[in-house]
C-alpha positions, -999 to +999 in steps of 0.1 A: -433+685+800-399+699+795-394+733+789-366+743+763-360+779+764-334+789+737-319+826+738-307+847+708-280+876+715-276+898+680-292+875+661-275+845+671-282+817+695-261+817+723-278+800+753-305+773+759-318+759+791-340+724+793-362+719+823-385+695+837-396+662+829-415+649+797-438+628+815-439+602+786-431+572+809-424+567+842-392+578+859-364+553+848-382+542+818-388+577+798-374+572+762-381+612+758-361+619+788-333+597+781-330+613+744-333+646+754-308+640+779-283+626+757-288+653+729-281+679+757-251+662+773-234+656+736-240+693+726-226+703+762-195+683+755-191+692+721-191+726+730-166+725+761-146+696+755-141+687+717-142+722+703-133+742+735-157+769+727-160+797+752-189+779+766-202+765+801-228+740+809-243+734+840-268+712+856-287+713+888-318+690+898-339+690+866-325+720+849-296+719+824-281+750+811-258+759+782-241+792+777-219+803+748-201+834+736-225+831+704-195+822+680-207+809+645-197+774+656-216+773+689-245+787+673-246+760+649-245+730+677-272+752+696-290+750+664-285+715+661-295+710+692-328+728+688-336+708+656-333+676+673-355+685+701-381+698+675-380+661+658-381+646+693-411+667+700-430+657+670-424+624+674-438+625+707-460+654+709-470+671+743-434+662+757-413+695+752-425+729+754-402+754+734-399+793+743-374+817+723-361+849+737-339+876+725-319+896+750 
């Protein structure tokens, strides 16, 4: 199961970590992992390249981290990612676990 952790600071989404594997299908055939990976990569690229927000994205092994400064635009993009992942989770139950924290 994928674990998606979304972090708020001062009431605004500012960080997310996506870790693990969905386990929906065999490695290389898992459409849930592919969907999540694509959405996360798009969000990271929009933040760092397209809109050049004060943000950073990193990937190591099965973990991707996105950190932002909590600007309005970066929060909107992280919220869009969250909504998208929730839609995927509804379509494929038991594949994504969500956690929400505030720092």
